[in-house]
N, C-alpha and C positions, 0 to 999 in steps of 0.2 A: 555254572549257577552264580548269579551276582550276589554280592554281599547285601545282607538285610539292613534296612534303615533302622535307626534307633527307635525302639518302641516307647521308651520312657520320655516324659517331659521334664526337662531340667529347669530349675529356677535358682540362680541365674542361668541363662542359656549358654553364655560364652565366656564371661570373665568372672573370676573370683577376686573380689576386692578386699584388701586388708588395709585398715586405717591405723596409722601409727599414733603416738610414738611406739617404736619397736623395742623398747627396753623391757617389756614384759610380754607374756603370751597374748597374741591377738587372735581372736576367734571369729570366724565367719561361718554362715550356714549355707548348705546346699540341699535343696529339696528335690526328691525324685518321686514323680507321680506315674503310676501305672494305669493308663486309660483302657487297657485291653481287658479281656475276660479270662485271661490266663495268668498264672503265677509267673513271676520273672525273677531270676537270680541276678544279683549285681555284684560288682567288685570295683573299688575305687583305687586307682594307681596314681603315682606321682613320679616326676623325674628327679625330685629331691626328697627322698624318703627320710633323711636325717633331719630335715628342717620342718617337717609337718607331722602332726598326729591326727589321724582320721578315725572318728567314732560315730557309728560303726563303719568299718571299711569293707564289709561284705554282708550279704544276707539275702533274704527272699522278700519280695513285695507281692502281696496278695492282689488279686484283680480289683481294680478301682481304688486301691489304697495309695497312701503317700508316706514316704519315709524322709525324716529330716536328719541330715548328716552334719556333724560339727567338724570343721576343718581348723586345726589350731596351729598357727605359725609360731615357732619358737623364737625367743629373743635373739637379736643380732644387731650388728652395727650397720645402720642404714646409710647408704650413699645415694643421694638423689640423682647423681649423674649416671648411675649404673642402672641400666634397664633390666627388668626382671625377665629371666628366661625360663622360669619355672612353669611347668604345665601339669594339668591333671587329666586323667582319662577315666571316664565311667564306662565300664565294660558290662554288657548284659547278655543274657541267654534265657530262652524260655525254659522253665523248670519242668522236668519229667514228672509224671503223676506221683511217684513215690521216690523222693530224693532224700538221701540220708548222709551220704558222703560228699560234701561240697568240694573238697580238694580233688577227688576223683572225677567229679563232674567237669570241673574246669580243665583238668588235665586231659580228659578224653574228648573234650568238645572239638567239633570240626570247625575250621576257620569260617566256613560259609554260614554256620549257625550263630556266630558271634556278632553282636551289635556294639557300637562304641560311639562316644561323644568326647570331644576334647575341649578343655577349658584353659584359659590363660590366667596367670596370677598377676594382679595389679597392686602395686604398693602406693599408698597415698598418705601424705602428712597433712593434718588439718591446717597448720600455719602456712603451708604452701599456697592454699586457696585464699587464706586471709591476706597473705602478702601480695598476691596478684590483685585482689580487690582493692587493697590500700594503695597500690601503685596507680591503678586506674583512677581512684578517687583523688589522689594527689595531683595527677595530670589535669583532671577536670576542674579542680578547685581554683587555680589561678584564672582560668577563663571566666568562671562564674563570678569571681570577685571583681574582675575587670569590668564585666558587664554591669554589676551592681554599683561599682564605684563611680563610673562615668556619669550617670544621671545625678548621683548625689553630689559629685564635685561640681557639676554644672549648676545645680540648684544653690549650693553654698556660694559659688562665685557670684550668682545673680543677686543673692541677698546681701553679700558683702559690698558689692558695687553700689547698690541702692542706699545702704546705710552710710557708706562713705560720702556719697554725693550729698545726702541730707546734712551730714555733719559739716562738710565744707561750705555748703550754702549758709548754714546758720553762723558759722565762723565769720564768713564774709560780711553778713549783716551786722554782727556784733562789732566787727572791726570798723565798719562804716560809721556806726553810732558812736564808737569811741573817738574816731577822728573828728566827727562833728562836735562832740562835747569838748574835745581838746581845743578846737578852734574857738569855740565860744569862751572857754576858760581863758585862753590867751587874750582875746579881745577884752574881757572883763578886767584882766590884770592891767592891760595897757590903759584902760579908762580909769582904773583906780590910781595908777601912777600920775596921770594927768590931773585928776581931781586933787591929789595931795599937793601938787605944785601950785595950784590956784590959791588966792587969798582966802584965809580961813574966816568963816562966819558960822553963826549957829546953824543956819540953813545948810551950809556946805558941810558942816561937821555931821549933821544928821544924815545928809546924802552920802557922805563918805562912809559913815558907819554902816549904812544900808548896803553900799557897794561892797565894802569889805566883807559884810556878812554873806552877800551873794557870791563874792569871790571865794570865800572859804567853802561855801556850800558847793559851788561849781567845781572847786578843786577836789572836794571829797567825792563827788558823784562819779567822775571818771575812774577814780581808784576803786570804788565799789563795783563798778561795772567790769573793770578789768578782772577783779577777783571772781565775780560771777561767771564771766566768760571763760576764765581758766578752769573753774570747776566744771562748767558745762562741757567744755571741750574734753577735759580729762574723763568725764563720765562716758561720753559717747565713744571716744577713742578706746577706752578700756573695754566697753561693750563690743566694739567692732573686733578688737584683737582677740578677745575670748571666743 
């Protein structure tokens, strides 16, 4: 006679997960559902009985009923490099009509009447998942920043080149104006010197006075333009550097 398949429905079906830290008791739940129309006796066993407390660890499930079992893992020093080898087994048998002595029932049960399911224990630390997510985010961040930085750098470079070109053009124009005014100023000075060397008269004195006035005005004008040009260049160069 072949072994009977497990009649109960287990939730979870294969793994019992315990989430750390494991400095205190960690509790997880196991649900046993009886979908049949018969009463079922159950017993929960583990390969590490000193490490776990199971409540209840045995009992009877009525037809169509569900039992919730608390599995409590005792505190221990967790080593993430050590794989868990702990396992649980849920053993079941159909209950006789009038069962009173559960110990005798399990002791006298025939192997072919027993049903069982095995579950594996899995230990998890919350910061292990967070650490993995942070590593992935850190790897992705440089690539994203590079993609964002390249268009921004290109746009900044274009604006800087345009501003620099405008500043240089204006500086060239101002320099040209200054050169022209310097030439005119030099010519006026030469003319003033020649006029002073000529015989003096009232008319010449008047002309000399006018020329000297023009000379002084012309001399003052380039100086003013130089100051304006310097301020203008400083303003635009400061704007460009910022």
